[in-house]
N, C-alpha and C positions, 0 to 999 in steps of 0.2 A: 138573714138574707144569704142564700146559697151562692156558690160561685157563678158569676154572670158570664154568659157567652158573648162572643163578638157581636152577633146580631142585636142582642138585647142592649149591649153597651152603646152601639152606634145609634140605636133608636132613642135611648135615654139622652145621649148627647144632643141629638137632633131636637128633642122635645125641650130640654132645659137649658141648653147652651145657645148663646147668640150665634147666628150663622155667618160669622165673618171669616170663615175658612171653608175650603172645599177639599177635605182630606181624601187621600187615597183610601179605598175601602178595606182597611186592615187595622186591627186593634193590636197594639203592642203592650204586653203585660210583663215582659221580662227581657233582659238584654245583657250581653257580655261580649266584650271585644268588638268584632264586626257583626256579630249575630244577634238578631232579635227574635222574639217568639210571641205568638198570639195565645189567647187563653185556652185554645184547643190543642196547643202544643206544636203547631206548625212553625218551622224555623225559616227565617229569611236573612239574606245579607243586606245590611243597611248601606245603601249607596247614596245617602244624603247627609249623614252625620249631623242631623239637626241643623242643617244649613251651615255646616263647618264648625259647630260648637262642640262636637265630640271627636276632635282630631286625634286625641289620645286613646280612643276606643271607649266603648261603654263600660262604666264602672271600673276604671283602671284601679287595680288593687292599691297602689301607692296613694292615689288621689282619694279613694274612699277611706283609707286608713287615716289620712290627714284630716278628712271631714269628721270622722268618728272621734279621733283623739281631741280635736279642737272643741267639738260639741260637748265633750265631757268637762271642759274647764271654763270656757268663755265664748259667748256667741256675739254679743252686741254691746257696745258702750256708747254709741254715737260719737261724733267728733268733739263733743263737749269736754272729753277727757282724752288723754293719750291711751293707747293700748300697746301690748307687746308684740303684735303681729304686723300691724300696718308699716312701721318703720323698716322692718326686715323685707317685706314685700316691695316697698318703695325702692329700697337699695337694689334689690335683685332686678326689678324691671328697669331701673335707671341704667344699670350695667348692661342689660340685654339690648336696650334701645340706644345706648350711648347718648342719652339726654340727661340733663342735670336735674330735672324735676318731674314728678309724677303727680297727677291729680286723679284720684279714684272716684268712679261712679259705679253704677250697677249694670245698666243695659247699654247696648251699642248706641241706641238713639240718644241716651243721656250723654254719652261720650261725644257724639257728634254735636249736640247742643252746647256742650262745654267748649268744643273747638270753635263754634260759631261765636260764642260770647267772648272767647279769648281773642279771636281775630278782630272783632269789633272794638273791644276795650283797648287792645294794642294800637289799633288805628287811631283812636282818639288821644290816648295818652302818649304814644311814642311817635307816631307819624304826623300827628297834628291835623287829622281830618276834621272838618267842621262837624259840629254836633248833629247826630242823627243822619249823616250823609254817607256813612260807610257802605261800600258795595263788596260783595263776595261773588266771584265767578264760579259757576257750577255748570254741569253738563247735561245735555239731553239724555234721556233714558237712565238717569241716575237712580240709585236706590240708597238712601241714607237712614231710613227709619220712618216712623209713623206719627211723630208729634205734629202739632199744628204748624209750627214754623218749618219743619222739614218737608211736609207735604206741600207747603207753599211754593217750593221750587221743584216739585216733581213734574215730570211731563207725562206721567201715566194717569189717564183719566180715572181708572178704577181706584187708584190711591188718593186722588185729589178731589173728585167731584163732590160738590155740596158741603165742603168744609170751609168755605170762605167766610168772612174776608181774610185774605192772605197777608202774611208778613212781607213787607217790602224789603229791598236791600240786596236782592240777588239778580245776577245777570246770567241767563241760561244760554250757553253756546254749544255748538256741535262738539261731540267727543272725538278725540283723535285728529284734531285740526288746530294746529298751532296758530295759523293766521287768524282764525275765529277768536282765539284768546287775545292775540295782539290787538285786534280791533275793539275789544271790549274793555281794555285797560284805560283808566283815567286817573285823575288825582285823588279820587275817592276810593280807589281799589285798595282793600285791606288784605285780601287773601283769595286763594283758589282752594276749593274743596273738591278732591278728585278720588275716585276709586282706581287703583292701579290696574285692576281688571274689573269690568262691570259684571258682577255675578248675576244679579237678578235680571239684568237685561239679556242674559243668555250666554254668559261666559264670553264677553267681548274683550279680546286682547288687543290693546293699541299697538301701533307700529313701534319698532325699536327706535329709541331716541326721543319718543314723545314726552316721557316723564322728565328726561334730561332737559328738554326744551322748556317745559313748564317751570322747572327749577331755575333755569337761567333767566326767564322772564320775571320771576319773583325777585331774584337777586338784583337784576338790572333796574327794576322799577320800584324797589323798596316796598314789597308786600310779602305776606306769608304764604307758604305752600303747606297745606294740610292734606295728608294722605289718609283716606279711610281704609284701614286694614282690618276692619271688623270681621269680614268674611275671608279675606285673602291672607291674613296674618297667621303667625304661629305654625309655620312649616307647610301650610296648605298647598302653596304653589311651587314647592321645591326650593324655596329660600325661606329664612326665618320670617322675613316680610317681603312682599312682592316688589316693593320699590327698590330692593337690593339688586334686582336684575339690571337696573340703570345706574347703579353706583352713585346715587344722589344722597343728599343729606336734607330731608324735608324738615321744615321748621316745627311741624306738629305731626305726631303719629297718633292715630285714633285706633283704639283696640277694644275688643269685647269677645263675645262668643267663646272660642277655645281657651281664652284666658281663665275661664271658670271650669275648665276640665270636664265639661259636660255634666257637672253636678250642681253648679251654683252660678247665678248671674254676677259676673265681675267684669267691669270695664274700666278703662283708664285713658287718659291723654298724657303723652310724654312730650316735653319741649324743654328748651333751655330756660335759665333763670330770666333772661332779658325778655322772654315771651310770657311764661307762666307767672312771672313776678308781678304782673299787672293785678293779680288778685290779692286783695287785702282781707283780713278777717271780716266775715259777714257778707262778702260780696258774691259768694257762690258756695254751694254746699249740697249735702245729701246725708240724710240720717243714716242710711245703710252703707254709703260709700266708705270704703276702708274698714268695713267691719271685720273683726278677727276671724270669723268663720270663713268668709270669702277670701281673705288674705292667705289663710293657711292652705286653702284649696288651690289658690292661684300659684303659690310658691311651689306646691307639689306638681301642678300642671306644667309649669315651666321646666322643672327638674326632669320630668318624664320626657319632654320633647328633646332635651339636651342629652340625657343619659341613654336614650334609646335611638339616638341619631335619626330622628324622624324627618329632619330636613333632607338629609341625603336619601333616605328611603322614599320620601315623597317624590323627589326629583327622578330617581331611578325607575320607580314603579309607575310613575305618571307617564314617563316617556314610553315605557313598555305597553301600558294600557292603551295609550293613544295610537301607537303603532299597530296594535292588534285590531283596534276599532277601524283604523284606516284601511286595513287589509280585508275588511268584510266585503268591500266592493258591492254594496247593495244599492239598487236603484231608488231606495227610499231615503238614503243618506246623501245630503247635499255636501256637508263638510263636517269635520271633527276639529274642534279647537280647544285650547286651554293651556295651562301651565301646571306642572306637578300633578296633583290629584284633584284638580278643579277642571273638569272636562265637560264640554257641551257638544252634543250631537245635534246639528241643525238638519232638520228633515226637509226634503223637497215638499212643496205644498201639495203636489199631486198625491203624496203618501197619506194625506189626511192629518188630523190633529194629533198632537203628541200624547194626549190623555189616553187614547186607546192603546198606545204602546206601553205607557207606564202601568196601565191596568194589566196588560198581557204579561209584562215582566214580573209584576207582583204575583200573578198566578204561577210563574216559574220559580218564584222564591227570591226575586231581586226587588228591593224597594228603592225606587228613584222617583223624581218628581219632574213634571213638565214645568217649563217657565215660558211665558207667553203661550202661543198656541202650537208652535212647531219646533220647540227646542227641548231636548231631554238633558238634564244635568246629572252627571255622575261625580260624586264627591265622597268616596268611602272613608271610614276612619283610616288614619295613616299607619295603623298597625296591620293592615291587610298584607297578605303574602302573594307572591307570584302565582302560587298554586290556586289561591282564592280567585285571583284575577282570571286565570285560565278557565276556571269553573264558570265564572260570571260571563266571560266571552262566549262560552258554549251556549249559555241561555240567551244572550243578546242575539246571537246568530240565529237561534230558533225563531226569535220574534222579528228581527229586522233583516235577516239574511236574504 
């Protein structure tokens, strides 16, 4: 079979792949740093970073080297035995999160499921909630993953329809409204599960003090606060984790995406011993969780973030990018919001749907994705430069100006 072109590959996917995605019409066959290339050799700037999984840039040399070196010696043991990489990764992530214990999984959704199981088990064993009565408070417009339990508390019909019967035990309240949370608390409340910024909902940034308020409610009422940092973590928002803007100490930190450096699925939950200690051998697990290949990659992924000051870079360049976008003064743009390099442009509904603009930006060499019908999300790899941003702004101006 000769080299396949973009059109052939898209047709082939359409024929043989399930249609559970509606990708932008571009095929990526090569990538490095912030740049990706199609089979015909056309280059684009990646402004999505695989939904923030490629914060360190595509194929970062140190991360790829770690992957290759580890693949040459050991890839998988399962947790039936100890291996020499998981303890090192656990220590590193424990030091980064300032939490005593780490539980490794593979995908963000698995990490969220782990947090849900942790909160429930803690509720029964530590708080004394009656059997099967535990409740977790969640928020409208949330996005935490795709498992049956997680879609049970989604408010997005596209994610939820026809997947019932749904898992009980969740109370959905309005996001960014502390009174709504207060009214939902009762003796069965074991936790709150919250995104510090709602990414999939369109980069919705809550008011200052909101997370602090949630943290206080959790402490005052004896339940756990779990922050879902799968998309916002690892320097994406201009802090190592987005909850750090509020200077709080959540009970559970949920991580994924960029923890795998854009080359391997690695996720984890971090908490102190009094929380994660509820798990005993056999009560939860994963064949691939804590695998040596994933751990070696994750260690390198964290090192790159720290060594290259990507937190500071994300903060500085994010502010610059947003300022430039706000200066566009376009009648198509309603508002620009975000933190660090997680940015959303909300369009006026009179401008029409966002998909036409993401398609037009693709033609100009910028790859970003619409979320809902009227929001364009920009989240380039954190290794982007000011010069790259200026180039991108020129293209955005041509499409939205």
